[in-house]
All heavy atoms as a GROMACS GRO file, in nm:
protein
  601
    1ILE      N    1   0.086  -0.118   0.000
    1ILE     CA    2   0.000   0.000   0.000
    1ILE      C    3   0.090   0.123   0.000
    1ILE      O    4   0.181   0.132   0.082
    1ILE     CB    5  -0.092   0.000   0.123
    1ILE    CG1    6  -0.191  -0.116   0.115
    1ILE    CG2    7  -0.168   0.132   0.135
    1ILE    CD1    8  -0.282  -0.128   0.234
    2PRO      N    9   0.064   0.217  -0.088
    2PRO     CA   10   0.147   0.338  -0.091
    2PRO      C   11   0.122   0.424   0.034
    2PRO      O   12   0.022   0.406   0.103
    2PRO     CB   13   0.100   0.411  -0.217
    2PRO     CG   14  -0.036   0.358  -0.245
    2PRO     CD   15  -0.038   0.218  -0.193
    3PRO      N   16   0.214   0.514   0.064
    3PRO     CA   17   0.200   0.597   0.185
    3PRO      C   18   0.067   0.672   0.197
    3PRO      O   19   0.018   0.696   0.306
    3PRO     CB   20   0.316   0.695   0.175
    3PRO     CG   21   0.417   0.626   0.089
    3PRO     CD   22   0.338   0.543  -0.007
    4HIS      N   23   0.007   0.705   0.083
    4HIS     CA   24  -0.120   0.778   0.086
    4HIS      C   25  -0.241   0.682   0.080
    4HIS      O   26  -0.355   0.727   0.079
    4HIS     CB   27  -0.128   0.876  -0.031
    4HIS     CG   28  -0.124   0.808  -0.165
    4HIS    ND1   29  -0.005   0.768  -0.223
    4HIS    CD2   30  -0.223   0.769  -0.248
    4HIS    CE1   31  -0.032   0.709  -0.338
    4HIS    NE2   32  -0.163   0.708  -0.356
    5GLY      N   33  -0.215   0.550   0.078
    5GLY     CA   34  -0.322   0.451   0.066
    5GLY      C   35  -0.398   0.428   0.196
    5GLY      O   36  -0.360   0.478   0.302
    6ARG      N   37  -0.505   0.352   0.186
    6ARG     CA   38  -0.587   0.316   0.301
    6ARG      C   39  -0.618   0.167   0.297
    6ARG      O   40  -0.644   0.111   0.191
    6ARG     CB   41  -0.717   0.394   0.302
    6ARG     CG   42  -0.696   0.542   0.317
    6ARG     CD   43  -0.822   0.615   0.358
    6ARG     NE   44  -0.792   0.753   0.388
    6ARG     CZ   45  -0.749   0.796   0.506
    6ARG    NH1   46  -0.731   0.712   0.604
    6ARG    NH2   47  -0.724   0.923   0.527
    7LEU      N   48  -0.617   0.106   0.413
    7LEU     CA   49  -0.655  -0.034   0.428
    7LEU      C   50  -0.796  -0.036   0.485
    7LEU      O   51  -0.822   0.025   0.589
    7LEU     CB   52  -0.558  -0.104   0.523
    7LEU     CG   53  -0.593  -0.247   0.564
    7LEU    CD1   54  -0.588  -0.341   0.444
    7LEU    CD2   55  -0.498  -0.295   0.673
    8LEU      N   56  -0.887  -0.104   0.416
    8LEU     CA   57  -1.025  -0.118   0.463
    8LEU      C   58  -1.054  -0.264   0.489
    8LEU      O   59  -1.030  -0.349   0.403
    8LEU     CB   60  -1.123  -0.063   0.360
    8LEU     CG   61  -1.108   0.083   0.322
    8LEU    CD1   62  -1.206   0.119   0.212
    8LEU    CD2   63  -1.126   0.174   0.442
    9ILE      N   64  -1.106  -0.292   0.608
    9ILE     CA   65  -1.142  -0.429   0.647
    9ILE      C   66  -1.288  -0.425   0.688
    9ILE      O   67  -1.329  -0.338   0.765
    9ILE     CB   68  -1.056  -0.477   0.765
    9ILE    CG1   69  -0.908  -0.475   0.729
    9ILE    CG2   70  -1.100  -0.616   0.810
    9ILE    CD1   71  -0.816  -0.496   0.848
   10ILE      N   72  -1.367  -0.518   0.635
   10ILE     CA   73  -1.506  -0.530   0.677
   10ILE      C   74  -1.515  -0.654   0.763
   10ILE      O   75  -1.490  -0.766   0.717
   10ILE     CB   76  -1.600  -0.538   0.555
   10ILE    CG1   77  -1.588  -0.410   0.474
   10ILE    CG2   78  -1.744  -0.562   0.601
   10ILE    CD1   79  -1.664  -0.411   0.344
   11GLU      N   80  -1.546  -0.632   0.891
   11GLU     CA   81  -1.544  -0.742   0.988
   11GLU      C   82  -1.628  -0.702   1.109
   11GLU      O   83  -1.659  -0.585   1.129
   11GLU     CB   84  -1.398  -0.767   1.029
   11GLU     CG   85  -1.377  -0.888   1.116
   11GLU     CD   86  -1.426  -1.017   1.053
   11GLU    OE1   87  -1.354  -1.076   0.971
   11GLU    OE2   88  -1.538  -1.059   1.089
   12GLU      N   89  -1.661  -0.803   1.189
   12GLU     CA   90  -1.729  -0.774   1.315
   12GLU      C   91  -1.626  -0.719   1.413
   12GLU      O   92  -1.513  -0.766   1.419
   12GLU     CB   93  -1.790  -0.901   1.374
   12GLU     CG   94  -1.914  -0.947   1.301
   12GLU     CD   95  -1.978  -1.062   1.373
   12GLU    OE1   96  -2.019  -1.045   1.490
   12GLU    OE2   97  -1.988  -1.170   1.313
   13VAL      N   98  -1.667  -0.620   1.490
   13VAL     CA   99  -1.583  -0.566   1.596
   13VAL      C  100  -1.661  -0.587   1.725
   13VAL      O  101  -1.770  -0.532   1.744
   13VAL     CB  102  -1.554  -0.416   1.575
   13VAL    CG1  103  -1.471  -0.361   1.690
   13VAL    CG2  104  -1.480  -0.395   1.443
   14VAL      N  105  -1.607  -0.670   1.812
   14VAL     CA  106  -1.674  -0.707   1.936
   14VAL      C  107  -1.668  -0.591   2.035
   14VAL      O  108  -1.563  -0.529   2.052
   14VAL     CB  109  -1.607  -0.833   1.998
   14VAL    CG1  110  -1.669  -0.867   2.131
   14VAL    CG2  111  -1.616  -0.949   1.901
   15VAL      N  112  -1.782  -0.562   2.096
   15VAL     CA  113  -1.787  -0.462   2.203
   15VAL      C  114  -1.799  -0.540   2.334
   15VAL      O  115  -1.898  -0.612   2.354
   15VAL     CB  116  -1.908  -0.368   2.184
   15VAL    CG1  117  -1.915  -0.269   2.299
   15VAL    CG2  118  -1.898  -0.296   2.051
   16PRO      N  119  -1.697  -0.530   2.422
   16PRO     CA  120  -1.700  -0.607   2.547
   16PRO      C  121  -1.829  -0.584   2.627
   16PRO      O  122  -1.879  -0.471   2.635
   16PRO     CB  123  -1.578  -0.555   2.624
   16PRO     CG  124  -1.488  -0.502   2.518
   16PRO     CD  125  -1.579  -0.446   2.411
   17ARG      N  126  -1.883  -0.690   2.680
   17ARG     CA  127  -2.000  -0.690   2.767
   17ARG      C  128  -2.128  -0.640   2.698
   17ARG      O  129  -2.222  -0.601   2.764
   17ARG     CB  130  -1.974  -0.611   2.896
   17ARG     CG  131  -1.867  -0.675   2.984
   17ARG     CD  132  -1.836  -0.593   3.107
   17ARG     NE  133  -1.772  -0.466   3.080
   17ARG     CZ  134  -1.643  -0.448   3.049
   17ARG    NH1  135  -1.566  -0.552   3.038
   17ARG    NH2  136  -1.594  -0.330   3.028
   18GLN      N  137  -2.130  -0.641   2.566
   18GLN     CA  138  -2.251  -0.602   2.494
   18GLN      C  139  -2.316  -0.728   2.440
   18GLN      O  140  -2.252  -0.807   2.370
   18GLN     CB  141  -2.220  -0.508   2.378
   18GLN     CG  142  -2.343  -0.468   2.300
   18GLN     CD  143  -2.311  -0.374   2.184
   18GLN    OE1  144  -2.196  -0.347   2.156
   18GLN    NE2  145  -2.412  -0.326   2.117
   19ILE      N  146  -2.442  -0.747   2.472
   19ILE     CA  147  -2.515  -0.863   2.423
   19ILE      C  148  -2.559  -0.835   2.280
   19ILE      O  149  -2.619  -0.732   2.251
   19ILE     CB  150  -2.637  -0.893   2.512
   19ILE    CG1  151  -2.590  -0.927   2.654
   19ILE    CG2  152  -2.722  -1.004   2.452
   19ILE    CD1  153  -2.702  -0.940   2.754
   20VAL      N  154  -2.525  -0.928   2.192
   20VAL     CA  155  -2.557  -0.911   2.050
   20VAL      C  156  -2.637  -1.031   2.005
   20VAL      O  157  -2.597  -1.145   2.029
   20VAL     CB  158  -2.427  -0.900   1.966
   20VAL    CG1  159  -2.461  -0.886   1.818
   20VAL    CG2  160  -2.343  -0.783   2.014
   21GLY      N  161  -2.747  -1.008   1.938
   21GLY     CA  162  -2.829  -1.116   1.885
   21GLY      C  163  -2.782  -1.155   1.745
   21GLY      O  164  -2.860  -1.153   1.651
   22ASN      N  165  -2.657  -1.188   1.733
   22ASN     CA  166  -2.599  -1.218   1.602
   22ASN      C  167  -2.634  -1.360   1.558
   22ASN      O  168  -2.597  -1.456   1.625
   22ASN     CB  169  -2.447  -1.200   1.610
   22ASN     CG  170  -2.378  -1.218   1.477
   22ASN    OD1  171  -2.431  -1.277   1.386
   22ASN    ND2  172  -2.258  -1.165   1.467
   23PRO      N  173  -2.701  -1.376   1.444
   23PRO     CA  174  -2.735  -1.511   1.397
   23PRO      C  175  -2.616  -1.588   1.345
   23PRO      O  176  -2.626  -1.707   1.317
   23PRO     CB  177  -2.834  -1.483   1.283
   23PRO     CG  178  -2.795  -1.348   1.233
   23PRO     CD  179  -2.749  -1.271   1.355
   24HIS      N  180  -2.502  -1.524   1.334
   24HIS     CA  181  -2.383  -1.589   1.279
   24HIS      C  182  -2.297  -1.654   1.387
   24HIS      O  183  -2.188  -1.699   1.359
   24HIS     CB  184  -2.298  -1.488   1.201
   24HIS     CG  185  -2.374  -1.423   1.091
   24HIS    ND1  186  -2.404  -1.487   0.973
   24HIS    CD2  187  -2.429  -1.299   1.083
   24HIS    CE1  188  -2.474  -1.405   0.896
   24HIS    NE2  189  -2.490  -1.291   0.960
   25ARG      N  190  -2.344  -1.658   1.510
   25ARG     CA  191  -2.260  -1.709   1.620
   25ARG      C  192  -2.218  -1.853   1.600
   25ARG      O  193  -2.108  -1.892   1.637
   25ARG     CB  194  -2.330  -1.694   1.755
   25ARG     CG  195  -2.341  -1.550   1.798
   25ARG     CD  196  -2.203  -1.494   1.823
   25ARG     NE  197  -2.214  -1.354   1.858
   25ARG     CZ  198  -2.121  -1.264   1.835
   25ARG    NH1  199  -2.010  -1.297   1.777
   25ARG    NH2  200  -2.139  -1.140   1.867
   26PHE      N  201  -2.302  -1.937   1.541
   26PHE     CA  202  -2.263  -2.077   1.518
   26PHE      C  203  -2.153  -2.085   1.413
   26PHE      O  204  -2.062  -2.167   1.423
   26PHE     CB  205  -2.383  -2.163   1.480
   26PHE     CG  206  -2.477  -2.185   1.595
   26PHE    CD1  207  -2.605  -2.133   1.591
   26PHE    CD2  208  -2.437  -2.255   1.707
   26PHE    CE1  209  -2.691  -2.152   1.697
   26PHE    CE2  210  -2.522  -2.274   1.814
   26PHE     CZ  211  -2.651  -2.223   1.810
   27ILE      N  212  -2.160  -1.999   1.313
   27ILE     CA  213  -2.053  -1.994   1.213
   27ILE      C  214  -1.925  -1.945   1.280
   27ILE      O  215  -1.816  -1.998   1.255
   27ILE     CB  216  -2.093  -1.902   1.096
   27ILE    CG1  217  -2.212  -1.962   1.022
   27ILE    CG2  218  -1.975  -1.881   1.000
   27ILE    CD1  219  -2.276  -1.871   0.920
   28ASP      N  220  -1.937  -1.844   1.367
   28ASP     CA  221  -1.820  -1.794   1.439
   28ASP      C  222  -1.759  -1.904   1.525
   28ASP      O  223  -1.637  -1.920   1.529
   28ASP     CB  224  -1.858  -1.677   1.529
   28ASP     CG  225  -1.891  -1.551   1.451
   28ASP    OD1  226  -1.863  -1.548   1.330
   28ASP    OD2  227  -1.945  -1.458   1.512
   29LEU      N  228  -1.843  -1.981   1.593
   29LEU     CA  229  -1.794  -2.089   1.678
   29LEU      C  230  -1.718  -2.192   1.594
   29LEU      O  231  -1.611  -2.237   1.632
   29LEU     CB  232  -1.910  -2.154   1.752
   29LEU     CG  233  -1.874  -2.266   1.849
   29LEU    CD1  234  -1.780  -2.216   1.958
   29LEU    CD2  235  -2.001  -2.323   1.911
   30GLU      N  236  -1.772  -2.226   1.479
   30GLU     CA  237  -1.704  -2.321   1.390
   30GLU      C  238  -1.569  -2.266   1.346
   30GLU      O  239  -1.468  -2.336   1.345
   30GLU     CB  240  -1.792  -2.350   1.269
   30GLU     CG  241  -1.733  -2.455   1.178
   30GLU     CD  242  -1.826  -2.491   1.064
   30GLU    OE1  243  -1.947  -2.462   1.071
   30GLU    OE2  244  -1.776  -2.549   0.967
   31MET      N  245  -1.565  -2.138   1.310
   31MET     CA  246  -1.439  -2.076   1.268
   31MET      C  247  -1.336  -2.080   1.381
   31MET      O  248  -1.220  -2.112   1.360
   31MET     CB  249  -1.465  -1.929   1.228
   31MET     CG  250  -1.339  -1.852   1.195
   31MET     SD  251  -1.364  -1.675   1.186
   31MET     CE  252  -1.400  -1.635   1.355
   32LEU      N  253  -1.382  -2.050   1.502
   32LEU     CA  254  -1.291  -2.048   1.617
   32LEU      C  255  -1.234  -2.186   1.647
   32LEU      O  256  -1.115  -2.201   1.674
   32LEU     CB  257  -1.363  -1.993   1.741
   32LEU     CG  258  -1.404  -1.846   1.734
   32LEU    CD1  259  -1.500  -1.814   1.849
   32LEU    CD2  260  -1.284  -1.755   1.741
   33VAL      N  261  -1.319  -2.287   1.641
   33VAL     CA  262  -1.277  -2.423   1.676
   33VAL      C  263  -1.192  -2.487   1.567
   33VAL      O  264  -1.087  -2.543   1.595
   33VAL     CB  265  -1.401  -2.510   1.707
   33VAL    CG1  266  -1.362  -2.656   1.723
   33VAL    CG2  267  -1.471  -2.459   1.832
   34HIS      N  268  -1.236  -2.476   1.443
   34HIS     CA  269  -1.168  -2.548   1.335
   34HIS      C  270  -1.048  -2.475   1.276
   34HIS      O  271  -0.954  -2.538   1.230
   34HIS     CB  272  -1.267  -2.580   1.222
   34HIS     CG  273  -1.370  -2.680   1.262
   34HIS    ND1  274  -1.341  -2.812   1.281
   34HIS    CD2  275  -1.502  -2.666   1.289
   34HIS    CE1  276  -1.451  -2.877   1.317
   34HIS    NE2  277  -1.550  -2.790   1.323
   35PHE      N  278  -1.053  -2.343   1.274
   35PHE     CA  279  -0.950  -2.270   1.203
   35PHE      C  280  -0.867  -2.177   1.291
   35PHE      O  281  -0.783  -2.103   1.241
   35PHE     CB  282  -1.012  -2.189   1.088
   35PHE     CG  283  -1.091  -2.274   0.993
   35PHE    CD1  284  -1.230  -2.267   0.989
   35PHE    CD2  285  -1.027  -2.365   0.910
   35PHE    CE1  286  -1.302  -2.347   0.903
   35PHE    CE2  287  -1.100  -2.445   0.824
   35PHE     CZ  288  -1.238  -2.436   0.821
   36GLY      N  289  -0.890  -2.179   1.422
   36GLY     CA  290  -0.812  -2.095   1.512
   36GLY      C  291  -0.841  -1.947   1.497
   36GLY      O  292  -0.757  -1.864   1.528
   37GLY      N  293  -0.959  -1.914   1.447
   37GLY     CA  294  -0.996  -1.774   1.427
   37GLY      C  295  -1.012  -1.701   1.559
   37GLY      O  296  -1.007  -1.760   1.666
   38LYS      N  297  -1.032  -1.572   1.551
   38LYS     CA  298  -1.044  -1.491   1.671
   38LYS      C  299  -1.136  -1.373   1.644
   38LYS      O  300  -1.125  -1.308   1.540
   38LYS     CB  301  -0.907  -1.440   1.713
   38LYS     CG  302  -0.909  -1.357   1.838
   38LYS     CD  303  -0.770  -1.314   1.879
   38LYS     CE  304  -0.780  -1.230   2.004
   38LYS     NZ  305  -0.652  -1.184   2.050
   39GLU      N  306  -1.226  -1.346   1.738
   39GLU     CA  307  -1.304  -1.224   1.731
   39GLU      C  308  -1.225  -1.116   1.804
   39GLU      O  309  -1.160  -1.142   1.904
   39GLU     CB  310  -1.440  -1.245   1.796
   39GLU     CG  311  -1.527  -1.340   1.716
   39GLU     CD  312  -1.666  -1.354   1.772
   39GLU    OE1  313  -1.682  -1.342   1.895
   39GLU    OE2  314  -1.758  -1.376   1.694
   40ARG      N  315  -1.231  -0.994   1.753
   40ARG     CA  316  -1.147  -0.888   1.807
   40ARG      C  317  -1.229  -0.765   1.845
   40ARG      O  318  -1.328  -0.732   1.779
   40ARG     CB  319  -1.042  -0.846   1.705
   40ARG     CG  320  -0.939  -0.953   1.678
   40ARG     CD  321  -0.836  -0.905   1.576
   40ARG     NE  322  -0.724  -0.996   1.571
   40ARG     CZ  323  -0.714  -1.098   1.486
   40ARG    NH1  324  -0.811  -1.121   1.400
   40ARG    NH2  325  -0.609  -1.176   1.487
   41THR      N  326  -1.182  -0.695   1.947
   41THR     CA  327  -1.237  -0.567   1.987
   41THR      C  328  -1.164  -0.457   1.908
   41THR      O  329  -1.065  -0.485   1.840
   41THR     CB  330  -1.217  -0.541   2.137
   41THR    OG1  331  -1.076  -0.534   2.162
   41THR    CG2  332  -1.280  -0.651   2.223
   42GLN      N  333  -1.209  -0.334   1.923
   42GLN     CA  334  -1.140  -0.224   1.856
   42GLN      C  335  -0.996  -0.213   1.908
   42GLN      O  336  -0.904  -0.186   1.831
   42GLN     CB  337  -1.214  -0.092   1.879
   42GLN     CG  338  -1.152   0.023   1.802
   42GLN     CD  339  -1.240   0.146   1.798
   42GLN    OE1  340  -1.362   0.137   1.811
   42GLN    NE2  341  -1.179   0.261   1.778
   43THR      N  342  -0.975  -0.236   2.036
   43THR     CA  343  -0.840  -0.234   2.093
   43THR      C  344  -0.754  -0.343   2.030
   43THR      O  345  -0.637  -0.320   1.999
   43THR     CB  346  -0.846  -0.252   2.246
   43THR    OG1  347  -0.925  -0.147   2.301
   43THR    CG2  348  -0.709  -0.252   2.308
   44ASP      N  349  -0.811  -0.462   2.009
   44ASP     CA  350  -0.737  -0.570   1.944
   44ASP      C  351  -0.697  -0.532   1.802
   44ASP      O  352  -0.584  -0.559   1.759
   44ASP     CB  353  -0.821  -0.699   1.939
   44ASP     CG  354  -0.848  -0.759   2.075
   44ASP    OD1  355  -0.765  -0.741   2.166
   44ASP    OD2  356  -0.954  -0.824   2.089
   45TYR      N  357  -0.790  -0.471   1.728
   45TYR     CA  358  -0.757  -0.428   1.592
   45TYR      C  359  -0.650  -0.320   1.593
   45TYR      O  360  -0.562  -0.318   1.507
   45TYR     CB  361  -0.882  -0.379   1.517
   45TYR     CG  362  -0.962  -0.493   1.460
   45TYR    CD1  363  -1.084  -0.528   1.513
   45TYR    CD2  364  -0.914  -0.566   1.352
   45TYR    CE1  365  -1.157  -0.634   1.462
   45TYR    CE2  366  -0.986  -0.673   1.300
   45TYR     CZ  367  -1.108  -0.706   1.356
   45TYR     OH  368  -1.178  -0.811   1.305
   46ASP      N  369  -0.654  -0.230   1.690
   46ASP     CA  370  -0.551  -0.126   1.700
   46ASP      C  371  -0.413  -0.189   1.720
   46ASP      O  372  -0.317  -0.154   1.651
   46ASP     CB  373  -0.585  -0.032   1.815
   46ASP     CG  374  -0.487   0.083   1.826
   46ASP    OD1  375  -0.459   0.150   1.724
   46ASP    OD2  376  -0.436   0.106   1.938
   47LYS      N  377  -0.403  -0.286   1.810
   47LYS     CA  378  -0.276  -0.355   1.834
   47LYS      C  379  -0.230  -0.430   1.709
   47LYS      O  380  -0.113  -0.428   1.673
   47LYS     CB  381  -0.290  -0.453   1.950
   47LYS     CG  382  -0.305  -0.387   2.084
   47LYS     CD  383  -0.327  -0.491   2.192
   47LYS     CE  384  -0.358  -0.426   2.326
   47LYS     NZ  385  -0.393  -0.528   2.428
   48LEU      N  386  -0.323  -0.497   1.643
   48LEU     CA  387  -0.292  -0.572   1.521
   48LEU      C  388  -0.240  -0.479   1.412
   48LEU      O  389  -0.140  -0.507   1.346
   48LEU     CB  390  -0.415  -0.648   1.473
   48LEU     CG  391  -0.400  -0.734   1.349
   48LEU    CD1  392  -0.301  -0.848   1.374
   48LEU    CD2  393  -0.534  -0.789   1.306
   49MET      N  394  -0.308  -0.366   1.395
   49MET     CA  395  -0.265  -0.268   1.294
   49MET      C  396  -0.126  -0.214   1.324
   49MET      O  397  -0.041  -0.204   1.235
   49MET     CB  398  -0.364  -0.152   1.284
   49MET     CG  399  -0.500  -0.187   1.233
   49MET     SD  400  -0.495  -0.256   1.068
   49MET     CE  401  -0.605  -0.393   1.091
   50ARG      N  402  -0.102  -0.179   1.449
   50ARG     CA  403   0.031  -0.126   1.486
   50ARG      C  404   0.140  -0.229   1.462
   50ARG      O  405   0.250  -0.194   1.416
   50ARG     CB  406   0.032  -0.079   1.631
   50ARG     CG  407  -0.037   0.057   1.646
   50ARG     CD  408  -0.020   0.116   1.784
   50ARG     NE  409  -0.120   0.056   1.873
   50ARG     CZ  410  -0.094   0.003   1.992
   50ARG    NH1  411   0.027   0.005   2.040
   50ARG    NH2  412  -0.190  -0.048   2.064
   51SER      N  413   0.111  -0.357   1.488
   51SER     CA  414   0.212  -0.462   1.466
   51SER      C  415   0.243  -0.479   1.318
   51SER      O  416   0.349  -0.530   1.283
   51SER     CB  417   0.167  -0.594   1.528
   51SER     OG  418   0.063  -0.652   1.453
   52ALA      N  419   0.151  -0.437   1.231
   52ALA     CA  420   0.170  -0.447   1.086
   52ALA      C  421   0.209  -0.312   1.025
   52ALA      O  422   0.199  -0.294   0.904
   52ALA     CB  423   0.043  -0.500   1.022
   53ARG      N  424   0.248  -0.219   1.112
   53ARG     CA  425   0.290  -0.084   1.069
   53ARG      C  426   0.179  -0.003   1.004
   53ARG      O  427   0.197   0.066   0.904
   53ARG     CB  428   0.411  -0.092   0.977
   53ARG     CG  429   0.533  -0.146   1.044
   53ARG     CD  430   0.650  -0.138   0.951
   53ARG     NE  431   0.770  -0.187   1.019
   53ARG     CZ  432   0.873  -0.237   0.957
   53ARG    NH1  433   0.874  -0.246   0.826
   53ARG    NH2  434   0.978  -0.278   1.024
   54PHE      N  435   0.060  -0.016   1.062
   54PHE     CA  436  -0.054   0.064   1.023
   54PHE      C  437  -0.104   0.139   1.145
   54PHE      O  438  -0.079   0.100   1.258
   54PHE     CB  439  -0.168  -0.023   0.967
   54PHE     CG  440  -0.146  -0.066   0.826
   54PHE    CD1  441  -0.075  -0.182   0.798
   54PHE    CD2  442  -0.198   0.007   0.721
   54PHE    CE1  443  -0.054  -0.222   0.668
   54PHE    CE2  444  -0.178  -0.033   0.590
   54PHE     CZ  445  -0.107  -0.148   0.563
   55ALA      N  446  -0.176   0.247   1.121
   55ALA     CA  447  -0.241   0.322   1.229
   55ALA      C  448  -0.392   0.312   1.207
   55ALA      O  449  -0.442   0.344   1.099
   55ALA     CB  450  -0.197   0.467   1.226
   56LEU      N  451  -0.462   0.267   1.309
   56LEU     CA  452  -0.607   0.257   1.301
   56LEU      C  453  -0.665   0.398   1.299
   56LEU      O  454  -0.642   0.476   1.390
   56LEU     CB  455  -0.660   0.178   1.421
   56LEU     CG  456  -0.810   0.157   1.426
   56LEU    CD1  457  -0.855   0.070   1.309
   56LEU    CD2  458  -0.849   0.094   1.557
   57GLU      N  459  -0.736   0.431   1.193
   57GLU     CA  460  -0.796   0.564   1.179
   57GLU      C  461  -0.933   0.570   1.244
   57GLU      O  462  -0.962   0.660   1.320
   57GLU     CB  463  -0.811   0.599   1.030
   57GLU     CG  464  -0.682   0.633   0.963
   57GLU     CD  465  -0.652   0.781   0.970
   57GLU    OE1  466  -0.732   0.861   0.920
   57GLU    OE2  467  -0.547   0.815   1.027
   58ARG      N  468  -1.019   0.472   1.209
   58ARG     CA  469  -1.154   0.472   1.264
   58ARG      C  470  -1.222   0.340   1.237
   58ARG      O  471  -1.180   0.261   1.152
   58ARG     CB  472  -1.236   0.586   1.205
   58ARG     CG  473  -1.257   0.578   1.056
   58ARG     CD  474  -1.327   0.703   1.004
   58ARG     NE  475  -1.337   0.696   0.859
   58ARG     CZ  476  -1.432   0.755   0.791
   58ARG    NH1  477  -1.523   0.827   0.852
   58ARG    NH2  478  -1.434   0.746   0.660
   59VAL      N  479  -1.328   0.318   1.313
   59VAL     CA  480  -1.414   0.201   1.296
   59VAL      C  481  -1.556   0.256   1.275
   59VAL      O  482  -1.607   0.328   1.360
   59VAL     CB  483  -1.408   0.108   1.418
   59VAL    CG1  484  -1.507  -0.007   1.403
   59VAL    CG2  485  -1.267   0.054   1.437
   60VAL      N  486  -1.615   0.223   1.160
   60VAL     CA  487  -1.746   0.275   1.126
   60VAL      C  488  -1.846   0.160   1.118
   60VAL      O  489  -1.836   0.075   1.029
   60VAL     CB  490  -1.743   0.349   0.990
   60VAL    CG1  491  -1.880   0.406   0.956
   60VAL    CG2  492  -1.636   0.457   0.990
   61PRO      N  493  -1.942   0.154   1.212
   61PRO     CA  494  -2.044   0.048   1.204
   61PRO      C  495  -2.127   0.063   1.077
   61PRO      O  496  -2.155   0.174   1.032
   61PRO     CB  497  -2.131   0.073   1.328
   61PRO     CG  498  -2.045   0.156   1.419
   61PRO     CD  499  -1.958   0.238   1.329
   62ILE      N  500  -2.165  -0.049   1.018
   62ILE     CA  501  -2.250  -0.050   0.900
   62ILE      C  502  -2.394  -0.064   0.949
   62ILE      O  503  -2.428  -0.163   1.013
   62ILE     CB  504  -2.212  -0.165   0.805
   62ILE    CG1  505  -2.067  -0.150   0.758
   62ILE    CG2  506  -2.309  -0.172   0.688
   62ILE    CD1  507  -2.015  -0.270   0.680
   63ASN      N  508  -2.476   0.035   0.919
   63ASN     CA  509  -2.616   0.034   0.962
   63ASN      C  510  -2.687  -0.092   0.915
   63ASN      O  511  -2.672  -0.133   0.800
   63ASN     CB  512  -2.689   0.157   0.910
   63ASN     CG  513  -2.644   0.284   0.977
   63ASN    OD1  514  -2.598   0.283   1.090
   63ASN    ND2  515  -2.657   0.395   0.906
   64GLY      N  516  -2.764  -0.153   1.005
   64GLY     CA  517  -2.840  -0.272   0.970
   64GLY      C  518  -2.757  -0.397   0.955
   64GLY      O  519  -2.802  -0.495   0.898
   65SER      N  520  -2.635  -0.395   1.007
   65SER     CA  521  -2.544  -0.508   0.992
   65SER      C  522  -2.469  -0.531   1.124
   65SER      O  523  -2.465  -0.443   1.209
   65SER     CB  524  -2.443  -0.478   0.882
   65SER     OG  525  -2.344  -0.578   0.875
   66PHE      N  526  -2.410  -0.648   1.135
   66PHE     CA  527  -2.324  -0.677   1.251
   66PHE      C  528  -2.179  -0.640   1.221
   66PHE      O  529  -2.093  -0.655   1.305
   66PHE     CB  530  -2.333  -0.825   1.288
   66PHE     CG  531  -2.469  -0.865   1.334
   66PHE    CD1  532  -2.553  -0.937   1.251
   66PHE    CD2  533  -2.516  -0.827   1.458
   66PHE    CE1  534  -2.680  -0.973   1.293
   66PHE    CE2  535  -2.642  -0.862   1.502
   66PHE     CZ  536  -2.725  -0.935   1.418
   67PHE      N  537  -2.154  -0.591   1.103
   67PHE     CA  538  -2.018  -0.562   1.060
   67PHE      C  539  -1.985  -0.413   1.069
   67PHE      O  540  -2.074  -0.329   1.074
   67PHE     CB  541  -1.996  -0.610   0.916
   67PHE     CG  542  -2.007  -0.759   0.902
   67PHE    CD1  543  -2.125  -0.818   0.860
   67PHE    CD2  544  -1.898  -0.839   0.932
   67PHE    CE1  545  -2.134  -0.956   0.849
   67PHE    CE2  546  -1.907  -0.978   0.920
   67PHE     CZ  547  -2.026  -1.035   0.880
   68SER      N  548  -1.856  -0.384   1.068
   68SER     CA  549  -1.806  -0.248   1.066
   68SER      C  550  -1.698  -0.239   0.960
   68SER      O  551  -1.639  -0.339   0.920
   68SER     CB  552  -1.744  -0.211   1.202
   68SER     OG  553  -1.841  -0.209   1.303
   69VAL      N  554  -1.671  -0.116   0.917
   69VAL     CA  555  -1.558  -0.092   0.829
   69VAL      C  556  -1.444  -0.043   0.917
   69VAL      O  557  -1.458   0.057   0.990
   69VAL     CB  558  -1.590   0.014   0.720
   69VAL    CG1  559  -1.466   0.041   0.635
   69VAL    CG2  560  -1.705  -0.033   0.634
   70ILE      N  561  -1.332  -0.113   0.914
   70ILE     CA  562  -1.214  -0.078   0.991
   70ILE      C  563  -1.117  -0.010   0.894
   70ILE      O  564  -1.082  -0.072   0.792
   70ILE     CB  565  -1.151  -0.204   1.054
   70ILE    CG1  566  -1.254  -0.275   1.141
   70ILE    CG2  567  -1.024  -0.168   1.131
   70ILE    CD1  568  -1.223  -0.419   1.167
   71GLU      N  569  -1.081   0.113   0.923
   71GLU     CA  570  -0.998   0.190   0.832
   71GLU      C  571  -0.862   0.218   0.896
   71GLU      O  572  -0.855   0.265   1.009
   71GLU     CB  573  -1.066   0.322   0.797
   71GLU     CG  574  -0.994   0.405   0.697
   71GLU     CD  575  -1.070   0.532   0.660
   71GLU    OE1  576  -1.184   0.549   0.705
   71GLU    OE2  577  -1.013   0.612   0.586
   72ALA      N  578  -0.756   0.187   0.823
   72ALA     CA  579  -0.620   0.209   0.873
   72ALA      C  580  -0.534   0.267   0.762
   72ALA      O  581  -0.565   0.251   0.644
   72ALA     CB  582  -0.559   0.077   0.923
   73VAL      N  583  -0.428   0.336   0.804
   73VAL     CA  584  -0.334   0.396   0.709
   73VAL      C  585  -0.193   0.350   0.743
   73VAL      O  586  -0.165   0.314   0.858
   73VAL     CB  587  -0.342   0.550   0.710
   73VAL    CG1  588  -0.476   0.598   0.661
   73VAL    CG2  589  -0.313   0.604   0.849
   74PRO      N  590  -0.102   0.349   0.646
   74PRO     CA  591   0.037   0.313   0.676
   74PRO      C  592   0.094   0.407   0.782
   74PRO      O  593   0.071   0.528   0.777
   74PRO     CB  594   0.109   0.329   0.543
   74PRO     CG  595   0.002   0.316   0.439
   74PRO     CD  596  -0.120   0.376   0.502
   75ALA      N  597   0.164   0.350   0.877
   75ALA     CA  598   0.223   0.432   0.985
   75ALA      C  599   0.364   0.473   0.951
   75ALA      O  600   0.431   0.412   0.872
   75ALA     CB  601   0.221   0.354   1.116
   0.00000   0.00000   0.00000
């Protein structure tokens, strides 16, 4: 990604202690058990981005969805 580029990730961002009626939980459970996947909070994404030399710019929830757009820029 060039210095002026942006990284966009569409993913669920877990909010600690928030109850979510997500119908995809069984799919998430399968992903976690079989593939070693991980659900992440905004803090987790911030740490992940920094470890990859990116700076987390913002997290924008998608209306009517369980997903958010995670936006990062090269650090």
